[in-house]
C-alpha positions in Angstrom: 0.0 0.0 0.0 2.7 2.4 1.0 4.7 1.4 -2.0 1.7 2.0 -4.3 1.3 5.5 -2.7 5.0 6.3 -3.1 4.9 5.3 -6.8 1.9 7.4 -7.5 3.6 10.3 -5.7 6.7 9.7 -7.8 4.6 9.5 -11.0 2.6 12.5 -10.0 5.6 14.5 -9.3 7.1 13.4 -12.6 4.0 14.1 -14.4 3.8 17.6 -12.9 7.4 18.3 -13.9 6.6 17.0 -17.4 3.4 19.1 -17.5 5.1 22.1 -16.2 7.8 21.7 -18.9 5.2 21.4 -21.6 3.4 24.5 -20.2 6.5 26.4 -20.2 7.3 25.4 -23.8 3.8 26.2 -24.9 4.0 29.6 -23.2 7.3 30.3 -24.8 6.0 29.3 -28.2 2.9 31.3 -27.5 4.9 34.3 -26.5 7.0 34.2 -29.7 3.9 33.7 -31.7 2.1 36.5 -29.9 5.2 38.6 -30.4 5.1 38.0 -34.2 1.4 38.3 -34.4 1.4 41.7 -32.6 4.1 43.0 -34.9 2.1 42.1 -37.8 -1.0 43.7 -36.3 0.9 46.9 -35.5 2.4 47.0 -39.1 -1.1 46.4 -40.6 -2.8 49.2 -38.6 0.0 51.7 -39.3 0.0 50.9 -43.0 -3.8 51.3 -43.0 -3.5 54.6 -41.2 -0.8 55.9 -43.6 -2.8 54.8 -46.6 -5.8 57.0 -45.4 -3.5 60.0 -44.6 -1.9 59.8 -48.1 -5.4 59.7 -49.6 -6.2 62.9 -47.7 -2.9 64.5 -48.8 -3.8 63.9 -52.5 -6.8 66.2 -51.9 -5.5 68.6 -49.1 -1.7 68.4 -48.8 -1.4 70.4 -45.7 -4.0 68.4 -43.7 -2.7 65.1 -45.2 1.0 65.9 -44.3 0.0 66.7 -40.8 -1.8 63.4 -40.4 1.3 61.5 -41.8 3.7 63.3 -39.5 1.4 62.3 -36.5 1.5 58.7 -37.6 5.4 58.7 -37.7 5.7 60.5 -34.5 3.4 58.2 -32.6 4.9 55.1 -34.2 8.4 56.2 -33.1 7.2 57.1 -29.6 5.5 53.7 -29.2 8.8 51.9 -30.1 7.7 50.4 -33.3 10.1 47.9 -34.8 12.6 49.4 -37.2 11.5 47.2 -40.2 7.8 48.5 -39.8 9.0 52.1 -39.7 11.2 51.5 -42.7 8.2 50.0 -44.7 6.2 53.2 -43.8 9.1 55.5 -45.0 9.2 53.5 -48.2 5.5 53.9 -48.8 5.5 57.6 -48.1 8.6 58.0 -50.4 6.7 56.2 -53.1 3.8 58.7 -52.8 6.1 61.7 -52.8 7.9 60.5 -55.9 4.6 60.2 -57.7 3.8 63.8 -56.8 7.3 64.8 -58.2 8.4 65.8 -54.7 11.8 64.2 -55.3 13.8 65.8 -52.5 11.1 64.9 -50.0 11.0 61.4 -51.4 14.7 61.0 -51.1 14.6 62.2 -47.4 12.2 59.4 -46.5 14.4 56.8 -48.1 17.4 58.2 -46.2 15.4 58.0 -42.9 14.8 54.4 -43.7 18.4 53.7 -44.3 19.4 55.4 -41.1 17.0 53.1 -39.2 18.6 50.1 -40.7 22.1 51.3 -39.9 21.4 52.3 -36.3 23.0 49.8 -34.0 23.7 47.6 -37.2 20.2 46.4 -37.1 20.3 45.3 -40.7 23.2 42.9 -39.7 21.3 41.5 -36.8 17.7 41.1 -38.0 16.8 39.6 -41.3 13.5 41.7 -41.5 15.5 44.8 -41.3 18.0 43.5 -43.9 15.0 42.6 -46.2 13.6 46.1 -45.9 17.0 47.7 -46.5 17.5 45.8 -49.7 14.1 47.0 -50.9 14.9 50.5 -49.9 17.8 50.7 -52.2 15.8 48.9 -54.9 13.1 51.6 -54.6 15.5 54.4 -54.9 17.3 52.7 -57.8 14.0 52.7 -59.7 13.3 56.3 -58.9 16.8 57.4 -59.9 16.8 55.4 -63.1 13.4 56.7 -64.2 14.6 60.2 -63.7 17.9 59.4 -65.6 15.8 58.1 -68.4 13.9 61.4 -68.4 17.0 63.4 -68.5 16.7 64.9 -65.0 19.7 63.4 -63.4 23.0 61.9 -64.2 22.6 59.2 -61.6 21.5 56.0 -63.4 20.5 54.2 -60.1 23.1 51.5 -60.7 24.9 51.8 -57.4 21.7 51.6 -55.5 20.7 48.6 -57.3 24.1 46.9 -56.9 23.8 47.6 -53.1 20.4 46.1 -53.0 21.5 42.9 -54.6 24.6 42.9 -52.3 22.5 42.9 -49.2 20.1 40.3 -50.6 23.0 37.9 -51.4 24.9 38.3 -48.2 22.0 38.7 -45.6 19.1 37.0 -47.2 18.6 34.2 -49.8 21.0 34.8 -52.8 18.9 32.6 -55.1 15.4 33.4 -54.0 12.7 34.8 -56.4 13.0 38.3 -54.7 16.7 38.4 -55.3 16.5 37.2 -58.9 13.8 39.9 -59.6 16.3 42.5 -58.4 19.0 41.0 -60.7 16.6 41.2 -63.7 16.1 44.9 -63.0 19.8 45.4 -62.7 20.1 43.7 -66.1 17.7 46.4 -67.5 19.8 49.2 -66.1 22.9 47.7 -67.7 21.0 47.5 -71.0 19.8 51.1 -70.7 23.3 52.5 -70.1 24.7 50.4 -73.0 26.5 47.7 -71.1 25.1 44.8 -73.1 27.7 42.2 -71.8 26.8 42.7 -68.2 23.1 43.0 -69.1 23.1 39.6 -70.7 25.2 37.8 -68.0 23.0 39.3 -65.2 19.8 38.4 -66.9 20.9 35.0 -67.7 21.6 34.3 -64.0 18.1 35.5 -63.1 16.4 33.5 -65.9 18.4 30.3 -65.1 16.8 30.3 -61.7 13.3 29.7 -63.1 12.5 25.9 -63.1 10.9 24.5 -66.2 7.3 24.3 -64.9 4.3 26.5 -65.0 4.3 27.2 -61.3 7.9 28.5 -61.2 7.3 30.5 -64.4 4.2 32.1 -63.0 6.0 33.0 -59.7 8.8 34.6 -61.5 6.7 36.5 -64.2 8.4 39.7 -63.4 11.8 38.3 -64.6 10.1 37.6 -67.9 8.8 41.2 -68.0 12.3 42.5 -67.4 13.7 40.2 -70.0 11.2 41.4 -72.6 12.1 45.0 -71.7 15.8 44.4 -71.9 15.6 42.7 -75.3 13.5 45.5 -76.6 16.1 48.1 -75.4 18.8 46.0 -77.2 16.6 46.1 -80.3 16.3 42.3 -80.3 12.6 42.6 -81.0 11.7 38.9 -81.7 13.4 37.8 -78.5 11.5 40.6 -76.6 8.3 39.4 -78.0 9.1 35.8 -77.2 9.8 36.7 -73.6 6.4 38.5 -73.5 4.5 35.5 -74.8 6.3 33.3 -72.2 5.0 35.7 -69.5 1.5 35.8 -71.0 1.2 32.1 -71.1 1.7 31.6 -67.3 0.4 34.5 -65.3 -2.6 36.6 -64.5 -4.1 39.4 -66.6 -3.0 41.9 -64.0 0.6 40.8 -64.3 0.3 40.7 -68.0 -0.7 44.3 -68.1 2.2 45.4 -66.1 4.5 43.2 -68.3 3.1 44.6 -71.4 4.0 48.1 -70.2 7.5 47.1 -69.4 7.8 45.6 -73.0 6.6 48.9 -74.6 8.7 50.9 -72.3 11.7 49.0 -73.6 10.5 49.4 -77.3 10.3 53.1 -76.7 13.7 53.5 -75.1 15.7 56.2 -76.7 12.8 57.3 -78.9 11.3 60.8 -79.1 7.5 60.6 -79.2 7.1 64.4 -79.1 5.9 66.1 -82.2 7.7 69.2 -83.3 4.4 71.0 -84.0 3.3 70.5 -80.5 6.5 71.7 -78.8 6.5 74.8 -81.1 2.8 75.6 -80.4 3.4 75.5 -76.6 6.4 77.8 -76.9 4.6 80.4 -79.1 1.5 80.4 -76.9 3.5 80.9 -73.7 5.2 83.8 -75.5 1.9 85.1 -76.7 3.2 85.3 -80.2 -0.3 85.1 -81.7 0.6 86.4 -85.1 3.1 83.5 -85.7 0.6 81.0 -84.3 -2.0 82.2 -86.8 0.5 82.1 -89.6 1.7 78.6 -88.8 -1.9 77.3 -88.5 -2.7 78.6 -92.1 0.5 77.0 -93.3 -0.4 73.7 -91.7 -3.8 73.8 -93.0 -2.4 73.9 -96.6 0.2 71.1 -95.7 -0.1 67.7 -97.2 2.0 66.1 -94.4 0.3 63.2 -92.5 1.5 61.1 -89.6 1.0 57.4 -89.4 -1.9 57.9 -87.0 -3.9 59.6 -89.7 -3.5 63.0 -87.8 -2.2 66.0 -89.5 0.3 68.7 -88.5 -2.5 71.0 -87.7 -4.0 68.5 -85.2 -0.9 68.2 -83.2 -0.3 72.1 -83.3 -3.7 73.0 -82.0 -3.9 70.2 -79.4 -1.0 71.8 -77.6 -3.1 74.9 -76.9 -6.5 73.5 -76.3 -6.3 73.4 -72.5 -6.7 69.6 -72.1 -3.7 69.0 -69.9 -4.2 72.3 -68.1 -7.8 72.2 -67.0 -7.6 72.7 -63.3 -9.2 76.0 -62.2 -6.0 78.0 -62.0 -4.6 77.0 -65.4 -8.1 77.1 -66.9 -8.3 80.9 -66.1 -4.9 81.5 -67.3 -5.6 79.8 -70.5 -8.9 81.5 -71.1 -7.5 84.9 -70.4 -4.6 84.4 -72.9 -7.1 83.0 -75.6 -9.3 86.0 -75.0 -6.4 88.4 -75.4 -5.6 86.6 -78.7 -9.1 87.0 -80.0 -9.3 90.6 -79.0 -6.1 91.3 -80.9 -7.0 89.0 -83.9 -10.9 88.5 -83.8 -10.8 86.5 -87.0 -8.3 83.9 -85.6 -9.8 80.4 -86.5 -7.2 78.7 -84.3 -7.9 80.9 -81.3 -11.6 80.5 -81.4 -11.4 76.8 -81.9 -9.0 76.4 -78.9 -11.2 78.7 -76.6 -14.2 76.6 -77.2 -12.2 73.4 -76.6 -10.8 74.8 -73.4 -14.2 75.5 -72.0 -15.4 72.0 -72.9 -12.3 70.3 -71.3 -12.9 72.3 -68.1 -16.7 71.4 -68.2 -15.7 67.7 -68.4 -13.2 68.2 -65.6 -15.2 69.7 -62.9 -18.1 67.4 -62.6 -19.4 64.1 -64.1 -22.9 65.3 -63.2 -24.2 67.0 -66.2 -27.0 68.7 -64.2 -24.3 70.7 -62.4 -24.8 74.4 -63.1 -21.1 75.1 -63.5 -21.0 72.3 -66.2 -23.9 73.9 -68.2 -22.4 77.4 -67.8 -19.1 76.1 -69.4 -20.9 74.3 -72.1 -22.8 77.5 -72.8 -19.7 79.5 -73.0 -18.3 77.1 -75.6 -21.5 77.4 -77.6 -21.4 81.2 -77.4 -17.8 81.2 -78.7 -18.7 79.0 -81.7 -21.9 80.9 -82.4 -19.9 84.0 -83.2 -18.7 82.4 -86.4 -21.1 79.6 -87.6 -19.1 79.1 -90.8 -15.8 78.4 -88.8 -15.8 74.5 -89.3 -16.2 74.8 -93.0 -12.9 76.9 -93.1 -11.1 75.2 -90.2 -11.5 71.4 -89.9 -10.5 71.2 -86.3 -13.5 73.5 -85.5 -15.7 70.4 -86.1 -14.3 68.8 -83.0 -15.8 71.3 -80.5 -18.9 71.3 -82.7 -19.2 67.6 -82.3 -18.5 67.6 -78.6 -21.3 70.3 -78.1 -23.7 68.2 -80.1 -22.9 65.1 -78.1 -23.7 67.2 -74.8 -27.3 67.4 -76.0 -27.6 63.5 -75.9 -29.4 63.4 -79.2 -28.2 61.0 -81.9 -29.7 63.1 -84.6 -27.8 66.2 -83.5 -24.5 64.2 -83.3 -24.9 62.7 -86.8 -25.8 66.1 -88.3 -22.4 67.4 -87.3 -20.7 64.2 -88.4 -22.3 64.1 -91.7 -21.4 67.7 -92.3 -17.8 67.2 -91.4 -17.5 64.1 -93.5 -19.0 65.9 -96.5 -16.8 69.0 -96.1 -13.6 67.2 -95.1 -14.0 63.7 -96.3 -10.5 62.4 -95.4 -10.1 64.3 -92.1 -9.3 61.5 -89.6 -9.3 63.7 -86.5 -13.1 64.2 -86.7 -13.7 60.6 -87.3 -11.6 59.7 -84.2 -14.0 61.8 -82.1 -17.1 60.6 -83.9 -15.9 57.1 -83.2 -15.5 57.7 -79.5 -19.0 59.2 -79.1 -20.8 56.3 -80.8 -21.3 54.4 -77.6 -21.5 57.5 -75.3 -24.6 57.0 -73.0 -27.7 57.4 -75.3 -25.8 57.8 -78.6 -25.2 54.2 -79.4 -23.4 50.9 -78.6 -19.9 49.6 -79.2 -21.2 47.8 -82.2 -22.2 51.1 -83.8 -18.7 52.3 -83.5 -17.4 49.3 -85.5 -20.1 49.7 -88.0 -19.1 53.4 -88.4 -15.4 52.5 -89.0 -16.4 50.0 -91.7 -18.7 52.6 -93.3 -16.1 55.2 -93.4 -13.3 52.9 -94.7 -15.6 51.5 -97.4 -16.5 55.0 -98.5 -12.8 55.4 -99.4 -12.1 51.9 -100.7 -8.8 50.3 -101.5 -5.6 50.8 -99.6 -6.7 54.1 -98.1 -9.9 52.5 -96.8 -7.9 49.6 -95.2 -5.5 52.1 -93.6 -8.5 54.1 -92.3 -10.1 51.0 -90.9 -6.8 50.0 -89.1 -6.5 53.4 -87.5 -10.0 53.3 -86.3 -9.3 49.8 -84.9 -6.4 51.3 -83.0 -8.6 53.9 -81.5 -10.6 51.0 -80.1 -7.6 49.1 -78.8 -5.2 51.8 -77.8 -4.9 49.7 -74.6 -4.9 46.0 -75.2 -6.1 45.6 -71.6 -8.7 48.2 -71.9 -12.5 47.9 -71.2 -13.1 47.5 -75.0 -11.1 44.4 -75.4 -14.0 42.1 -75.0 -15.6 43.4 -78.2 -12.5 42.7 -80.4 -14.2 39.9 -82.4 -16.5 42.5 -84.1 -13.5 44.0 -86.0 -12.5 42.3 -89.2 -8.9 41.3 -88.1 -7.8 40.5 -91.6 -8.8 43.9 -92.9 -6.9 45.4 -89.8 -3.8 43.5 -90.8 -4.1 44.6 -94.4 -4.5 48.1 -93.3 -1.4 48.1 -90.9 0.7 46.3 -93.7 -0.1 49.4 -95.8 0.7 51.9 -93.0 4.0 50.2 -92.3 4.8 50.3 -96.0 4.2 54.0 -95.9 6.0 54.4 -92.7 8.6 51.7 -92.6 10.7 53.3 -89.7 7.8 54.5 -87.5 8.1 52.7 -84.2 4.7 53.8 -82.8 2.9 52.2 -85.9 4.4 48.9 -85.1 3.6 49.2 -81.3 0.0 49.9 -82.3 0.0 46.8 -84.6 1.4 44.5 -81.9 -1.1 45.9 -79.4 -4.1 44.8 -81.6 -2.3 41.4 -82.5 -1.8 40.8 -78.8 -5.5 41.5 -78.1 -6.5 39.1 -81.0 -4.1 36.4 -79.6 -2.4 36.3 -83.0 1.1 35.3 -81.9 2.3 34.6 -85.4 1.6 38.1 -86.6 2.9 39.6 -83.3 6.3 38.0 -83.8 6.7 39.3 -87.4 5.7 42.9 -86.8 9.3 44.1 -86.1 10.9 42.3 -89.0 13.4 44.6 -90.8 12.7 47.5 -88.5 14.9 50.5 -88.0 13.4 53.2 -85.7 12.7 56.8 -86.9 9.8 59.1 -86.6 8.2 59.9 -89.9 5.6 61.9 -91.7 4.5 61.6 -95.3 2.5 63.6 -97.8 -1.2 62.9 -97.7 
């Protein structure tokens, strides 16, 4: 009996010790888990708070900035982990860069670097090292974008090299994240003309991708960078093959991002600006109204045509119509300048057309609600400008554009087509008016998408032959100017063979025009015609062109 009691006591004591150890282990694990969980929660809350404050800053910079500063102050006071603070600084820097506040963005990046360096935190904690690698990567992107825009001499190369060095020494040297950074480094090398290092760096990144769909999907970004790099190197077919590899394995959202990288690479080193546009902006800023009128008359007589179907006068007038300057402050400056022009030269067709356009652009900007009194007042101002000279569109083709837009504002199909028919009769080959007419075909009560396509066919058939095919192809590109746009679901309504024939004629006329080929691959991609896509850049040497009408 005594022995049994002693054994039970011994067992009970042993069990208690075992249970105690288990409890301590569970508590320890729980403590670690809770610590990790609490860090995640803090990071989530702070990121959400910063997102809201940034949203406020986009509308009210002073109020938003005060909220952002308060978030950082409280986070620091509460002893927030350095990796979380670094992530916040990165997010704020990204916003500032997008707002073109470069120095302020650089300051936030530097604050993040200082957090990592304090007490050698980046050497002690992997999470801090991970953020530091990403910080240098972010700044490399920003610097390189500014370098490409001609705004700095710093290519971002050193920051990108530092980012990869940290990833290789403190993190996982062959992880997807590290190889993505290598892929972007390869793009930087290609952009600065170092093809040898570009190729070897990219080869290492690509070789990390296993030959299976999961690995390829996970590493879609590497394919995007490969496509961009090959495009920069003018290895067009290889660039398009990389794009197709990406397209085959990843989501539509990733495809859209990858497509943008491909096109960015294709446009590397090209100048998309039209000389007429830059000249018009300069003369308008100088208020050299006499020269503006002289050139508009010269361009009206010109037989020069760009691949888009638009004329010199179109690009010249677009620069002074107020589309990109339609906030309240710029609108008032624009209108005052145009009114001074008309006061000095009341018979200026260009000034009258541009003033009407400026009022309409501002009306569209202020409110989507067309019952708004300010909207109506601006539309009426545009009508008043046009009513002074009812015969203006018959002398000056671009004037049919504000006339068409004002007709569309009435929401009556008959009013719209009255203007369209008059424009087609007076200027039968004026593509600019057709591009606007095409857009309005499915605008609210004015028609459906199918009506737009029928209109394109009708206009192309009225011309016939090669000219009709080119017209049809240009109309198609108006529809597909973004292959991931909302209209891509209706692509089957277009006659793809007719579009291909039209683009073949356009490329024959403009063999060295980069943008024409980008337009062609955009539609070929939407049509999933890989064979055509891969052949579009055959024999291409880039150069901006215009030809006689």
